[in-house]
N, C-alpha and C positions, 0 to 999 in steps of 0.2 A: 315593614312589616309585611310578611308574604300575605299575599290574597290567594283565595283559590275558588273554583266553582262549586258551589253546593249543590249535592247532588247532580244529576246531571242536566242543569240549567244553565242557564247563561248569568246566573244571580252569584255575581264576585263579593266574596265578603273575607273578612282577615281570619287568618287559620288560627289565633286564640280567641276566647269569647269571655267575656265577664259575666260570672254569674251571680245573681243578684240575691241569694238565700239569706244571706245573713245582712242584708241591707236594712231592716228594721231595727237593726241595732244603733244606727246612725242619726245623726239629724240631718236634717235637710242642707244645711250647711256643709258638712260632711260628704253627705252621698253626693254632691255637686262636686267637690272637688276629686272624687273618685269617678265619676263618668267623664270627669275634663282629662284625669290624668289618662284614664283608659284610652281615649278618642286619641290623645296626644303623642298616644306609643302606637298608634296605628290600629287598635281595637276598635273596630265598627259594630260589632255583634254583641248585644247585651240579651241574656237567657234569664227567665223569671219562671213562676209558678204560681198558680193562684193559693198554694197552701203556704207558701214561704212567709214566715212570720203571721201566719193565718191572716194574711192578705196584706199586713201592714209594710212588707218587703215592697210591692208594690206601689203603694201609695207615697211612699217616701222616693221612689224612684220616678214616678211621675211629677211629683213637687220639683225632685232636685234637677230632672231633665229641664224644666221650665225656667227654672233659676239658671242655668248652666248657660255656657256659650254654644253649646253643641245643639244644632239644629235637629228636630226629628228627622228630616228627609235627607238625611246625610249618615243616619245610623239603621241597623235593624236589630226590630225587637221580636222576640220568642219568647212566648210563655206556654205552660203547661197546665193540663185540666183532668180529673179522673179519679184524683184520691179523696176521699171524704173522711176526714179525722174526727175523734171526738170532740165534742164542743162541752163548754161548760154547763148546758142544759142536758147533754145526753152524752155522759161519758164511756157508756158503752159502745156508742156508735163508733163503727170503724168497717169500711168497705173501699173497693173500688166500684166507679159508676159511669158506665160508657152509655147510660140513657139519653135521648134526646134532649130531654127535661134539663138534665143536671149541664148536659156539654154545651147548650145554648145559654143558658142562665150564667155559667161559667164565664165563658167568652163575653157576653155582656159585662161582667162584674170585672174581670180582668182589663177591658177597655176603660171603664169608667174609672176605675183605681188609679189607672195609669194617666189619664187625662188625652188618649190618644185614638185615632179613628179606626185603626186597623192593627193587625198584627202580620208580620213579615212571615211569621211560620208559626204554626199552631202544632203540638205535639199531644197526644195520647199519653197521661203520664203512669207508666207502669201495665201491663195486662190485667184485663178486667175478664175473667172466668164466663162470664153472663154477658159478655158482649155479643150483640146480634148485628152483624156485618149488615145488613141492609140499613138498619137504623142508623147506624155511624155512616154510612154512605149520602143517607138523605140529610144527616146535618153537615157533613162535608160540603154538601152542593148547595145549602141553604146559605152556609158561612163564606162561601167561595163566589156565591152570586150577589150576596149583599155587600161584598168588597171589605167583610171584616178582616178574612184570612186570605193571605196570598200563595201559601204554601203550606204543606202537611207533613206532618212525621209522627214518628213513635218515641216514646223511651221504654228502653229495658223490653225490648220484643225479642223471641227468639226468631229463628229461621220461618219455622212453620206458622207462627203467629204472624210473623210478617207477610207471609203471602197469602195467607186468608185474607186479610185485612185488604192488601194490594189487588185481591183477585176481584173484590167486591165492590172497590171504590172506583170514580172515574179519574181521580187526580193521584199522580205520581206520588208515592211517599218516598220524599229525598232523603230523609235524615232519621236515624236510630240514636237514641242517646244512651249509651254503655259505659258502664264503670271499666275503666282500662288505666292502667301504670305500668310502670317496671315491677313494681310488686304486687301487681294484680294482670297478670300477663296469660291468662289461660285461653285466650283468642290466640296467641302466639304458639304456645305450649305443645296444644292439640295437631297443629299442623306439624311441627317439628318430630312428634312423638308418634306419628302415623303407622299404623299396624304394630303397637307394641303392646305390652299389657302392663305398663307400669302407670301411678297414679294420672300422669300428666298426660298418657294418651287418651282419656275419656273425653269424648266430646259432650259437654252439657247441654252444646245451643246450636246444636245442627250447622257446623262449621260456618258458625255467622260472620266471621270475617271474611272467607272467601265468598260466601254468599252477597254481603253487602258488596265487594268488588265487582262480583259480575253485575250487579244490579245497579251500580254506580251511586249506590246509598253514601252519603256520609255521616261516618258515626264520630259523635261527639263525644269525647272522652272527659269522662265526670271523675273528681277525685284523682286528679292524676299524679301528686304527691302521697296518697295514702297506700298503706298495705292492709291487706285483709278485706274486709268489707267495709267497715267502720272502725276498725281497730287504734287507728293513729296514722300520724305522718312519717315517713321513711327518712327524709331530709334530716341530717343532723341527729339522727338517732342511735344510740349506741347498740340499740340490736344489730345493727347492719353496717357494721367498720367496713366490709371490705368494699360495699357499696358506694359508701360515701365516700371511702378513699379513692375509688375511680372518677366519681363523680366531681372531687374536688382536683383532682389530677385533670380534668377537662375543662374544668371552671376557669381553672390558672390559664390555660393554653389558649381558651377562646375569649378570655377577659369578661365573663358573666359570672352569674350565681349558680347554685347548684339546681337550684329551681330551674333556671332557664335552660341548664343541659338534660334535666329531666323531661321537660317539654320538647326541648329537640329531638329525645329518644322517640316520641310518638309520632313526631310530624315527619321523624327520618322514613318511616314505612309508607309504601306507596299508594295504602288505602284510600287518600285523602281523609284522613282524620282531621278534626278540630279540636283543641284543646280548651277546657273549659276550668278559667281559674275561679276559686272560691274566697278569694281573699279581698276584704276590704281595707288593707293597708296601701295606701299610695304606694308606696316605694316597692313593696313586694310586686305590685301590679306591673309598675316599671321594669323591675329586673325578670320577672318571670315573661314577659312578652318579649322581651329580647331572645328569648330561646327559638321564635321564628325565624330568625334570621341566621340562624347558625345550621349547617349541613353536615352531619356527622359523615366520618368515612365508614366505611362497611365493618373495620375492625373494632372501632371505637363502639358502634352499634353494639357488638358482640360482647366486647369487652364489659359493657355495663351490663346486659343481659345475663352474662355468665357471673357478673361480680354480684348479682342478687339472687345466687343459688341456685339457678339452673344449669343444666348441664345437656350438652349435646349427644344426640344418640351414637 
């Protein structure tokens, strides 16, 4: 498994991350197998969020980690907070909340559910328009001083939101978690279509890819096998025959699955991406993780991009 520096730190982690969003659907035994499969295939980075499975995903993860043969000290654990979903008591409730009380309570809840003493990284989960940067700065300082969080980052922030927060906190923001895949490639498209008037030339996010490279920020690509926003998986989808034909050709060449090739396409970019896998299927974890060991040549990378329906100016 390829490893890389996260952000511009000395923190070395796997290029592929296992996301725990669906872990609430597993038994503790099944989750332990998932953790061990990921670890033995080189994945030493696990991502979560306080809202996954209404907290149950983190409970299962914590129990499964203790039951597994994997040591806490040998892996990196990340979680996110800031989304307040509806509850049974208040079905109308829905907001983002970066208040001091909410973030501090959220981190304490995460640690308790996972039965761990600290997070290797903590991310703000989607931008909160009511974010008070001074308040967030005080939260980060307290979490760092207490030893509860080692590193900090964000999720789904655009360039200006990232800069606003970075300019007001003392810690380096080393991660931005963003949706990115072969079929969700707006960050790539806008750079290729510079100074044009077609739809792909529209810069929605302040050149977030180039900005992240300049800042040394690691982009963690979520939904790496999805098209649209939450429309579905493009792998083996009859809607995308040319793309799957190209992925199949390369999967045969490299002796891996299409998922591995799709992951390799993301990791081929020099922007220091990590790829987040969302599957809880041990075989798919192993198959997809193999993508970190493939280095597509330039033509292969462009072949995949064009097969997804894109055009070069």
